[in-house]
CHARMM-style PDB file with segment names, atoms N, HN, CA, C and O in Angstrom:
ATOM      1  N   UNK     1     211.921  42.168 140.515  1.00  0.00      PROA
ATOM      2  CA  UNK     1     210.704  41.863 141.235  1.00  0.00      PROA
ATOM      3  C   UNK     1     209.530  42.676 140.680  1.00  0.00      PROA
ATOM      4  O   UNK     1     208.473  42.112 140.397  1.00  0.00      PROA
ATOM      5  N   UNK     2     209.695  43.957 140.526  1.00  0.00      PROA
ATOM      6  HN  UNK     2     210.554  44.415 140.756  1.00  0.00      PROA
ATOM      7  CA  UNK     2     208.627  44.799 140.000  1.00  0.00      PROA
ATOM      8  C   UNK     2     208.922  45.274 138.590  1.00  0.00      PROA
ATOM      9  O   UNK     2     208.257  46.182 138.092  1.00  0.00      PROA
ATOM     10  N   UNK     3     209.900  44.679 137.947  1.00  0.00      PROA
ATOM     11  HN  UNK     3     210.440  43.941 138.352  1.00  0.00      PROA
ATOM     12  CA  UNK     3     210.245  45.056 136.592  1.00  0.00      PROA
ATOM     13  C   UNK     3     211.055  46.335 136.509  1.00  0.00      PROA
ATOM     14  O   UNK     3     211.061  46.990 135.467  1.00  0.00      PROA
ATOM     15  N   UNK     4     211.740  46.709 137.583  1.00  0.00      PROA
ATOM     16  HN  UNK     4     211.735  46.177 138.429  1.00  0.00      PROA
ATOM     17  CA  UNK     4     212.604  47.882 137.537  1.00  0.00      PROA
ATOM     18  C   UNK     4     214.044  47.428 137.675  1.00  0.00      PROA
ATOM     19  O   UNK     4     214.342  46.445 138.353  1.00  0.00      PROA
ATOM     20  N   UNK     5     214.909  48.144 137.034  1.00  0.00      PROA
ATOM     21  HN  UNK     5     214.666  48.943 136.483  1.00  0.00      PROA
ATOM     22  CA  UNK     5     216.322  47.820 137.085  1.00  0.00      PROA
ATOM     23  C   UNK     5     217.006  48.460 138.277  1.00  0.00      PROA
ATOM     24  O   UNK     5     216.393  49.176 139.070  1.00  0.00      PROA
ATOM     25  N   UNK     6     218.295  48.180 138.377  1.00  0.00      PROA
ATOM     26  HN  UNK     6     218.793  47.599 137.733  1.00  0.00      PROA
ATOM     27  CA  UNK     6     219.076  48.688 139.499  1.00  0.00      PROA
ATOM     28  C   UNK     6     219.127  50.213 139.487  1.00  0.00      PROA
ATOM     29  O   UNK     6     218.988  50.845 140.534  1.00  0.00      PROA
ATOM     30  N   UNK     7     219.324  50.808 138.311  1.00  0.00      PROA
ATOM     31  HN  UNK     7     219.436  50.294 137.460  1.00  0.00      PROA
ATOM     32  CA  UNK     7     219.415  52.266 138.214  1.00  0.00      PROA
ATOM     33  C   UNK     7     218.099  52.933 138.624  1.00  0.00      PROA
ATOM     34  O   UNK     7     218.105  53.935 139.340  1.00  0.00      PROA
ATOM     35  N   UNK     8     216.978  52.379 138.171  1.00  0.00      PROA
ATOM     36  HN  UNK     8     216.974  51.565 137.589  1.00  0.00      PROA
ATOM     37  CA  UNK     8     215.681  52.938 138.558  1.00  0.00      PROA
ATOM     38  C   UNK     8     215.472  52.831 140.066  1.00  0.00      PROA
ATOM     39  O   UNK     8     214.935  53.746 140.689  1.00  0.00      PROA
ATOM     40  N   UNK     9     215.897  51.710 140.649  1.00  0.00      PROA
ATOM     41  HN  UNK     9     216.334  50.966 140.143  1.00  0.00      PROA
ATOM     42  CA  UNK     9     215.773  51.529 142.092  1.00  0.00      PROA
ATOM     43  C   UNK     9     216.582  52.581 142.844  1.00  0.00      PROA
ATOM     44  O   UNK     9     216.103  53.147 143.827  1.00  0.00      PROA
ATOM     45  N   UNK    10     217.803  52.843 142.388  1.00  0.00      PROA
ATOM     46  HN  UNK    10     218.192  52.383 141.590  1.00  0.00      PROA
ATOM     47  CA  UNK    10     218.657  53.849 143.026  1.00  0.00      PROA
ATOM     48  C   UNK    10     218.012  55.230 142.923  1.00  0.00      PROA
ATOM     49  O   UNK    10     218.010  55.988 143.893  1.00  0.00      PROA
ATOM     50  N   UNK    11     217.470  55.554 141.761  1.00  0.00      PROA
ATOM     51  HN  UNK    11     217.472  54.938 140.973  1.00  0.00      PROA
ATOM     52  CA  UNK    11     216.816  56.856 141.575  1.00  0.00      PROA
ATOM     53  C   UNK    11     215.621  56.983 142.522  1.00  0.00      PROA
ATOM     54  O   UNK    11     215.442  58.020 143.160  1.00  0.00      PROA
ATOM     55  N   UNK    12     214.803  55.932 142.614  1.00  0.00      PROA
ATOM     56  HN  UNK    12     214.948  55.089 142.096  1.00  0.00      PROA
ATOM     57  CA  UNK    12     213.656  55.969 143.529  1.00  0.00      PROA
ATOM     58  C   UNK    12     214.101  56.104 144.981  1.00  0.00      PROA
ATOM     59  O   UNK    12     213.479  56.831 145.755  1.00  0.00      PROA
ATOM     60  N   UNK    13     215.165  55.412 145.352  1.00  0.00      PROA
ATOM     61  HN  UNK    13     215.670  54.821 144.723  1.00  0.00      PROA
ATOM     62  CA  UNK    13     215.677  55.507 146.720  1.00  0.00      PROA
ATOM     63  C   UNK    13     216.176  56.917 147.022  1.00  0.00      PROA
ATOM     64  O   UNK    13     215.941  57.439 148.111  1.00  0.00      PROA
ATOM     65  N   UNK    14     216.860  57.533 146.067  1.00  0.00      PROA
ATOM     66  HN  UNK    14     217.051  57.109 145.181  1.00  0.00      PROA
ATOM     67  CA  UNK    14     217.347  58.899 146.272  1.00  0.00      PROA
ATOM     68  C   UNK    14     216.195  59.893 146.387  1.00  0.00      PROA
ATOM     69  O   UNK    14     216.231  60.798 147.221  1.00  0.00      PROA
ATOM     70  N   UNK    15     215.180  59.725 145.554  1.00  0.00      PROA
ATOM     71  HN  UNK    15     215.151  58.991 144.876  1.00  0.00      PROA
ATOM     72  CA  UNK    15     214.008  60.606 145.626  1.00  0.00      PROA
ATOM     73  C   UNK    15     213.323  60.448 146.986  1.00  0.00      PROA
ATOM     74  O   UNK    15     212.952  61.435 147.621  1.00  0.00      PROA
ATOM     75  N   UNK    16     213.158  59.193 147.426  1.00  0.00      PROA
ATOM     76  HN  UNK    16     213.458  58.391 146.910  1.00  0.00      PROA
ATOM     77  CA  UNK    16     212.538  58.950 148.733  1.00  0.00      PROA
ATOM     78  C   UNK    16     213.372  59.555 149.853  1.00  0.00      PROA
ATOM     79  O   UNK    16     212.823  60.105 150.808  1.00  0.00      PROA
ATOM     80  N   UNK    17     214.683  59.459 149.743  1.00  0.00      PROA
ATOM     81  HN  UNK    17     215.128  59.012 148.967  1.00  0.00      PROA
ATOM     82  CA  UNK    17     215.565  60.024 150.766  1.00  0.00      PROA
ATOM     83  C   UNK    17     215.421  61.541 150.833  1.00  0.00      PROA
ATOM     84  O   UNK    17     215.394  62.118 151.920  1.00  0.00      PROA
ATOM     85  N   UNK    18     215.329  62.187 149.667  1.00  0.00      PROA
ATOM     86  HN  UNK    18     215.352  61.718 148.784  1.00  0.00      PROA
ATOM     87  CA  UNK    18     215.182  63.646 149.627  1.00  0.00      PROA
ATOM     88  C   UNK    18     213.808  64.051 150.166  1.00  0.00      PROA
ATOM     89  O   UNK    18     213.699  65.005 150.937  1.00  0.00      PROA
ATOM     90  N   UNK    19     212.770  63.334 149.766  1.00  0.00      PROA
ATOM     91  HN  UNK    19     212.858  62.559 149.140  1.00  0.00      PROA
ATOM     92  CA  UNK    19     211.411  63.692 150.170  1.00  0.00      PROA
ATOM     93  C   UNK    19     211.179  63.401 151.656  1.00  0.00      PROA
ATOM     94  O   UNK    19     210.630  64.239 152.372  1.00  0.00      PROA
ATOM     95  N   UNK    20     211.590  62.229 152.117  1.00  0.00      PROA
ATOM     96  HN  UNK    20     212.036  61.549 151.535  1.00  0.00      PROA
ATOM     97  CA  UNK    20     211.308  61.821 153.495  1.00  0.00      PROA
ATOM     98  C   UNK    20     212.352  62.276 154.502  1.00  0.00      PROA
ATOM     99  O   UNK    20     212.033  62.531 155.663  1.00  0.00      PROA
ATOM    100  N   UNK    21     213.576  62.373 154.065  1.00  0.00      PROA
ATOM    101  HN  UNK    21     213.835  62.166 153.122  1.00  0.00      PROA
ATOM    102  CA  UNK    21     214.664  62.652 154.999  1.00  0.00      PROA
ATOM    103  C   UNK    21     215.180  61.343 155.574  1.00  0.00      PROA
ATOM    104  O   UNK    21     214.500  60.319 155.504  1.00  0.00      PROA
ATOM    105  N   UNK    22     216.371  61.373 156.138  1.00  0.00      PROA
ATOM    106  HN  UNK    22     216.924  62.205 156.195  1.00  0.00      PROA
ATOM    107  CA  UNK    22     216.988  60.121 156.591  1.00  0.00      PROA
ATOM    108  C   UNK    22     216.230  59.408 157.715  1.00  0.00      PROA
ATOM    109  O   UNK    22     216.119  58.182 157.697  1.00  0.00      PROA
ATOM    110  N   UNK    23     215.713  60.150 158.686  1.00  0.00      PROA
ATOM    111  HN  UNK    23     215.803  61.146 158.701  1.00  0.00      PROA
ATOM    112  CA  UNK    23     215.022  59.504 159.809  1.00  0.00      PROA
ATOM    113  C   UNK    23     213.700  58.886 159.376  1.00  0.00      PROA
ATOM    114  O   UNK    23     213.392  57.749 159.736  1.00  0.00      PROA
ATOM    115  N   UNK    24     212.920  59.634 158.605  1.00  0.00      PROA
ATOM    116  HN  UNK    24     213.170  60.557 158.313  1.00  0.00      PROA
ATOM    117  CA  UNK    24     211.636  59.114 158.132  1.00  0.00      PROA
ATOM    118  C   UNK    24     211.836  57.984 157.126  1.00  0.00      PROA
ATOM    119  O   UNK    24     211.007  57.078 157.037  1.00  0.00      PROA
ATOM    120  N   UNK    25     212.930  58.032 156.370  1.00  0.00      PROA
ATOM    121  HN  UNK    25     213.603  58.768 156.443  1.00  0.00      PROA
ATOM    122  CA  UNK    25     213.231  56.968 155.410  1.00  0.00      PROA
ATOM    123  C   UNK    25     213.434  55.646 156.153  1.00  0.00      PROA
ATOM    124  O   UNK    25     212.934  54.608 155.719  1.00  0.00      PROA
ATOM    125  N   UNK    26     214.158  55.681 157.257  1.00  0.00      PROA
ATOM    126  HN  UNK    26     214.564  56.524 157.609  1.00  0.00      PROA
ATOM    127  CA  UNK    26     214.392  54.469 158.048  1.00  0.00      PROA
ATOM    128  C   UNK    26     213.072  53.944 158.604  1.00  0.00      PROA
ATOM    129  O   UNK    26     212.816  52.741 158.570  1.00  0.00      PROA
ATOM    130  N   UNK    27     212.240  54.842 159.113  1.00  0.00      PROA
ATOM    131  HN  UNK    27     212.448  55.820 159.140  1.00  0.00      PROA
ATOM    132  CA  UNK    27     210.939  54.430 159.643  1.00  0.00      PROA
ATOM    133  C   UNK    27     210.066  53.830 158.540  1.00  0.00      PROA
ATOM    134  O   UNK    27     209.403  52.813 158.750  1.00  0.00      PROA
ATOM    135  N   UNK    28     210.069  54.461 157.370  1.00  0.00      PROA
ATOM    136  HN  UNK    28     210.607  55.286 157.200  1.00  0.00      PROA
ATOM    137  CA  UNK    28     209.264  53.967 156.254  1.00  0.00      PROA
ATOM    138  C   UNK    28     209.740  52.584 155.805  1.00  0.00      PROA
ATOM    139  O   UNK    28     208.920  51.713 155.515  1.00  0.00      PROA
ATOM    140  N   UNK    29     211.053  52.378 155.746  1.00  0.00      PROA
ATOM    141  HN  UNK    29     211.719  53.086 155.982  1.00  0.00      PROA
ATOM    142  CA  UNK    29     211.582  51.076 155.348  1.00  0.00      PROA
ATOM    143  C   UNK    29     211.245  50.003 156.380  1.00  0.00      PROA
ATOM    144  O   UNK    29     210.916  48.874 156.015  1.00  0.00      PROA
ATOM    145  N   UNK    30     211.325  50.344 157.657  1.00  0.00      PROA
ATOM    146  HN  UNK    30     211.593  51.261 157.954  1.00  0.00      PROA
ATOM    147  CA  UNK    30     210.966  49.387 158.708  1.00  0.00      PROA
ATOM    148  C   UNK    30     209.487  49.024 158.617  1.00  0.00      PROA
ATOM    149  O   UNK    30     209.115  47.859 158.754  1.00  0.00      PROA
ATOM    150  N   UNK    31     208.657  50.024 158.385  1.00  0.00      PROA
ATOM    151  HN  UNK    31     208.960  50.971 158.273  1.00  0.00      PROA
ATOM    152  CA  UNK    31     207.224  49.793 158.242  1.00  0.00      PROA
ATOM    153  C   UNK    31     206.938  48.915 157.025  1.00  0.00      PROA
ATOM    154  O   UNK    31     206.109  48.007 157.088  1.00  0.00      PROA
ATOM    155  N   UNK    32     207.623  49.191 155.924  1.00  0.00      PROA
ATOM    156  HN  UNK    32     208.296  49.928 155.873  1.00  0.00      PROA
ATOM    157  CA  UNK    32     207.448  48.393 154.715  1.00  0.00      PROA
ATOM    158  C   UNK    32     207.867  46.943 154.967  1.00  0.00      PROA
ATOM    159  O   UNK    32     207.213  46.017 154.489  1.00  0.00      PROA
ATOM    160  N   UNK    33     208.940  46.748 155.706  1.00  0.00      PROA
ATOM    161  HN  UNK    33     209.471  47.501 156.094  1.00  0.00      PROA
ATOM    162  CA  UNK    33     209.386  45.400 156.044  1.00  0.00      PROA
ATOM    163  C   UNK    33     208.357  44.645 156.865  1.00  0.00      PROA
ATOM    164  O   UNK    33     208.120  43.457 156.646  1.00  0.00      PROA
ATOM    165  N   UNK    34     207.745  45.347 157.817  1.00  0.00      PROA
ATOM    166  HN  UNK    34     207.937  46.312 157.996  1.00  0.00      PROA
ATOM    167  CA  UNK    34     206.697  44.720 158.626  1.00  0.00      PROA
ATOM    168  C   UNK    34     205.516  44.304 157.762  1.00  0.00      PROA
ATOM    169  O   UNK    34     204.994  43.197 157.899  1.00  0.00      PROA
ATOM    170  N   UNK    35     205.094  45.207 156.863  1.00  0.00      PROA
ATOM    171  HN  UNK    35     205.518  46.106 156.752  1.00  0.00      PROA
ATOM    172  CA  UNK    35     203.967  44.901 155.986  1.00  0.00      PROA
ATOM    173  C   UNK    35     204.285  43.741 155.052  1.00  0.00      PROA
ATOM    174  O   UNK    35     203.428  42.891 154.809  1.00  0.00      PROA
ATOM    175  N   UNK    36     205.498  43.698 154.531  1.00  0.00      PROA
ATOM    176  HN  UNK    36     206.193  44.388 154.729  1.00  0.00      PROA
ATOM    177  CA  UNK    36     205.875  42.586 153.654  1.00  0.00      PROA
ATOM    178  C   UNK    36     205.885  41.268 154.421  1.00  0.00      PROA
ATOM    179  O   UNK    36     205.493  40.234 153.882  1.00  0.00      PROA
ATOM    180  N   UNK    37     206.328  41.300 155.668  1.00  0.00      PROA
ATOM    181  HN  UNK    37     206.647  42.141 156.106  1.00  0.00      PROA
ATOM    182  CA  UNK    37     206.288  40.104 156.502  1.00  0.00      PROA
ATOM    183  C   UNK    37     204.867  39.622 156.738  1.00  0.00      PROA
ATOM    184  O   UNK    37     204.586  38.427 156.650  1.00  0.00      PROA
ATOM    185  N   UNK    38     203.965  40.562 157.039  1.00  0.00      PROA
ATOM    186  HN  UNK    38     204.193  41.533 157.110  1.00  0.00      PROA
ATOM    187  CA  UNK    38     202.561  40.205 157.243  1.00  0.00      PROA
ATOM    188  C   UNK    38     201.951  39.638 155.966  1.00  0.00      PROA
ATOM    189  O   UNK    38     201.196  38.666 156.009  1.00  0.00      PROA
ATOM    190  N   UNK    39     202.281  40.245 154.839  1.00  0.00      PROA
ATOM    191  HN  UNK    39     202.894  41.034 154.804  1.00  0.00      PROA
ATOM    192  CA  UNK    39     201.769  39.770 153.558  1.00  0.00      PROA
ATOM    193  C   UNK    39     202.276  38.365 153.255  1.00  0.00      PROA
ATOM    194  O   UNK    39     201.521  37.521 152.771  1.00  0.00      PROA
ATOM    195  N   UNK    40     203.535  38.114 153.536  1.00  0.00      PROA
ATOM    196  HN  UNK    40     204.148  38.799 153.929  1.00  0.00      PROA
ATOM    197  CA  UNK    40     204.117  36.794 153.296  1.00  0.00      PROA
ATOM    198  C   UNK    40     203.442  35.743 154.176  1.00  0.00      PROA
ATOM    199  O   UNK    40     203.140  34.647 153.706  1.00  0.00      PROA
ATOM    200  N   UNK    41     203.201  36.070 155.458  1.00  0.00      PROA
ATOM    201  HN  UNK    41     203.447  36.961 155.840  1.00  0.00      PROA
ATOM    202  CA  UNK    41     202.527  35.133 156.355  1.00  0.00      PROA
ATOM    203  C   UNK    41     201.087  34.879 155.897  1.00  0.00      PROA
ATOM    204  O   UNK    41     200.611  33.745 155.947  1.00  0.00      PROA
ATOM    205  N   UNK    42     200.400  35.927 155.453  1.00  0.00      PROA
ATOM    206  HN  UNK    42     200.787  36.848 155.412  1.00  0.00      PROA
ATOM    207  CA  UNK    42     199.022  35.768 154.987  1.00  0.00      PROA
ATOM    208  C   UNK    42     198.978  34.879 153.752  1.00  0.00      PROA
ATOM    209  O   UNK    42     198.097  34.028 153.629  1.00  0.00      PROA
ATOM    210  N   UNK    43     199.919  35.070 152.845  1.00  0.00      PROA
ATOM    211  HN  UNK    43     200.634  35.761 152.945  1.00  0.00      PROA
ATOM    212  CA  UNK    43     199.985  34.232 151.640  1.00  0.00      PROA
ATOM    213  C   UNK    43     200.216  32.778 152.024  1.00  0.00      PROA
ATOM    214  O   UNK    43     199.583  31.875 151.479  1.00  0.00      PROA
ATOM    215  N   UNK    44     201.124  32.560 152.966  1.00  0.00      PROA
ATOM    216  HN  UNK    44     201.639  33.294 153.409  1.00  0.00      PROA
ATOM    217  CA  UNK    44     201.405  31.197 153.420  1.00  0.00      PROA
ATOM    218  C   UNK    44     200.162  30.567 154.036  1.00  0.00      PROA
ATOM    219  O   UNK    44     199.880  29.394 153.793  1.00  0.00      PROA
ATOM    220  N   UNK    45     199.419  31.327 154.826  1.00  0.00      PROA
ATOM    221  HN  UNK    45     199.648  32.281 155.023  1.00  0.00      PROA
ATOM    222  CA  UNK    45     198.196  30.812 155.444  1.00  0.00      PROA
ATOM    223  C   UNK    45     197.162  30.428 154.393  1.00  0.00      PROA
ATOM    224  O   UNK    45     196.522  29.382 154.504  1.00  0.00      PROA
ATOM    225  N   UNK    46     196.994  31.264 153.377  1.00  0.00      PROA
ATOM    226  HN  UNK    46     197.514  32.113 153.287  1.00  0.00      PROA
ATOM    227  CA  UNK    46     196.024  30.981 152.315  1.00  0.00      PROA
ATOM    228  C   UNK    46     196.430  29.726 151.555  1.00  0.00      PROA
ATOM    229  O   UNK    46     195.595  28.857 151.305  1.00  0.00      PROA
ATOM    230  N   UNK    47     197.699  29.623 151.186  1.00  0.00      PROA
ATOM    231  HN  UNK    47     198.378  30.329 151.389  1.00  0.00      PROA
ATOM    232  CA  UNK    47     198.172  28.452 150.445  1.00  0.00      PROA
ATOM    233  C   UNK    47     198.004  27.190 151.286  1.00  0.00      PROA
ATOM    234  O   UNK    47     197.580  26.157 150.768  1.00  0.00      PROA
ATOM    235  N   UNK    48     198.328  27.258 152.566  1.00  0.00      PROA
ATOM    236  HN  UNK    48     198.672  28.097 152.988  1.00  0.00      PROA
ATOM    237  CA  UNK    48     198.182  26.096 153.451  1.00  0.00      PROA
ATOM    238  C   UNK    48     196.722  25.672 153.568  1.00  0.00      PROA
ATOM    239  O   UNK    48     196.405  24.484 153.499  1.00  0.00      PROA
ATOM    240  N   UNK    49     195.847  26.640 153.743  1.00  0.00      PROA
ATOM    241  HN  UNK    49     196.104  27.605 153.799  1.00  0.00      PROA
ATOM    242  CA  UNK    49     194.421  26.338 153.869  1.00  0.00      PROA
ATOM    243  C   UNK    49     193.884  25.706 152.595  1.00  0.00      PROA
ATOM    244  O   UNK    49     193.153  24.717 152.652  1.00  0.00      PROA
ATOM    245  N   UNK    50     194.239  26.266 151.453  1.00  0.00      PROA
ATOM    246  HN  UNK    50     194.833  27.069 151.407  1.00  0.00      PROA
ATOM    247  CA  UNK    50     193.783  25.702 150.186  1.00  0.00      PROA
ATOM    248  C   UNK    50     194.347  24.308 149.965  1.00  0.00      PROA
ATOM    249  O   UNK    50     193.635  23.420 149.497  1.00  0.00      PROA
ATOM    250  N   UNK    51     195.603  24.106 150.291  1.00  0.00      PROA
ATOM    251  HN  UNK    51     196.182  24.827 150.671  1.00  0.00      PROA
ATOM    252  CA  UNK    51     196.218  22.787 150.121  1.00  0.00      PROA
ATOM    253  C   UNK    51     195.517  21.747 150.992  1.00  0.00      PROA
ATOM    254  O   UNK    51     195.234  20.640 150.533  1.00  0.00      PROA
ATOM    255  N   UNK    52     195.237  22.097 152.248  1.00  0.00      PROA
ATOM    256  HN  UNK    52     195.467  22.996 152.621  1.00  0.00      PROA
ATOM    257  CA  UNK    52     194.534  21.166 153.134  1.00  0.00      PROA
ATOM    258  C   UNK    52     193.136  20.867 152.618  1.00  0.00      PROA
ATOM    259  O   UNK    52     192.682  19.724 152.679  1.00  0.00      PROA
ATOM    260  N   UNK    53     192.450  21.889 152.108  1.00  0.00      PROA
ATOM    261  HN  UNK    53     192.819  22.817 152.058  1.00  0.00      PROA
ATOM    262  CA  UNK    53     191.098  21.687 151.589  1.00  0.00      PROA
ATOM    263  C   UNK    53     191.113  20.771 150.376  1.00  0.00      PROA
ATOM    264  O   UNK    53     190.263  19.889 150.249  1.00  0.00      PROA
ATOM    265  N   UNK    54     192.062  20.973 149.496  1.00  0.00      PROA
ATOM    266  HN  UNK    54     192.753  21.689 149.598  1.00  0.00      PROA
ATOM    267  CA  UNK    54     192.169  20.132 148.297  1.00  0.00      PROA
ATOM    268  C   UNK    54     192.511  18.702 148.694  1.00  0.00      PROA
ATOM    269  O   UNK    54     191.947  17.754 148.149  1.00  0.00      PROA
ATOM    270  N   UNK    55     193.431  18.544 149.640  1.00  0.00      PROA
ATOM    271  HN  UNK    55     193.889  19.314 150.083  1.00  0.00      PROA
ATOM    272  CA  UNK    55     193.833  17.213 150.085  1.00  0.00      PROA
ATOM    273  C   UNK    55     192.650  16.476 150.715  1.00  0.00      PROA
ATOM    274  O   UNK    55     192.444  15.293 150.444  1.00  0.00      PROA
ATOM    275  N   UNK    56     191.866  17.173 151.559  1.00  0.00      PROA
ATOM    276  HN  UNK    56     192.033  18.134 151.779  1.00  0.00      PROA
ATOM    277  CA  UNK    56     190.699  16.552 152.184  1.00  0.00      PROA
ATOM    278  C   UNK    56     189.664  16.171 151.141  1.00  0.00      PROA
ATOM    279  O   UNK    56     189.026  15.124 151.248  1.00  0.00      PROA
ATOM    280  N   UNK    57     189.495  17.017 150.135  1.00  0.00      PROA
ATOM    281  HN  UNK    57     190.013  17.868 150.049  1.00  0.00      PROA
ATOM    282  CA  UNK    57     188.499  16.768 149.102  1.00  0.00      PROA
ATOM    283  C   UNK    57     188.869  15.542 148.264  1.00  0.00      PROA
ATOM    284  O   UNK    57     187.984  14.822 147.802  1.00  0.00      PROA
ATOM    285  N   UNK    58     190.163  15.301 148.063  1.00  0.00      PROA
ATOM    286  HN  UNK    58     190.882  15.886 148.438  1.00  0.00      PROA
ATOM    287  CA  UNK    58     190.607  14.159 147.261  1.00  0.00      PROA
ATOM    288  C   UNK    58     190.411  12.835 147.985  1.00  0.00      PROA
ATOM    289  O   UNK    58     190.315  11.790 147.342  1.00  0.00      PROA
ATOM    290  N   UNK    59     190.349  12.864 149.309  1.00  0.00      PROA
ATOM    291  HN  UNK    59     190.427  13.713 149.832  1.00  0.00      PROA
ATOM    292  CA  UNK    59     190.203  11.611 150.067  1.00  0.00      PROA
ATOM    293  C   UNK    59     188.837  11.068 149.990  1.00  0.00      PROA
ATOM    294  OT1 UNK    59     188.556  10.021 150.573  1.00  0.00      PROA
TER     295      UNK     59
END
């Protein structure tokens, strides 16, 4: 997804675990999940709006 391999992902996860600690790591991951969900919904809204605008313009 971001051009990193499995090993790099594991290293980043371990560093985050050491820096944040287990409790804060869980909170950070939950927060990241919420933000990714919001971003996905926003992208869907933009694509839908543009598609409707293009469709109306073609008529």
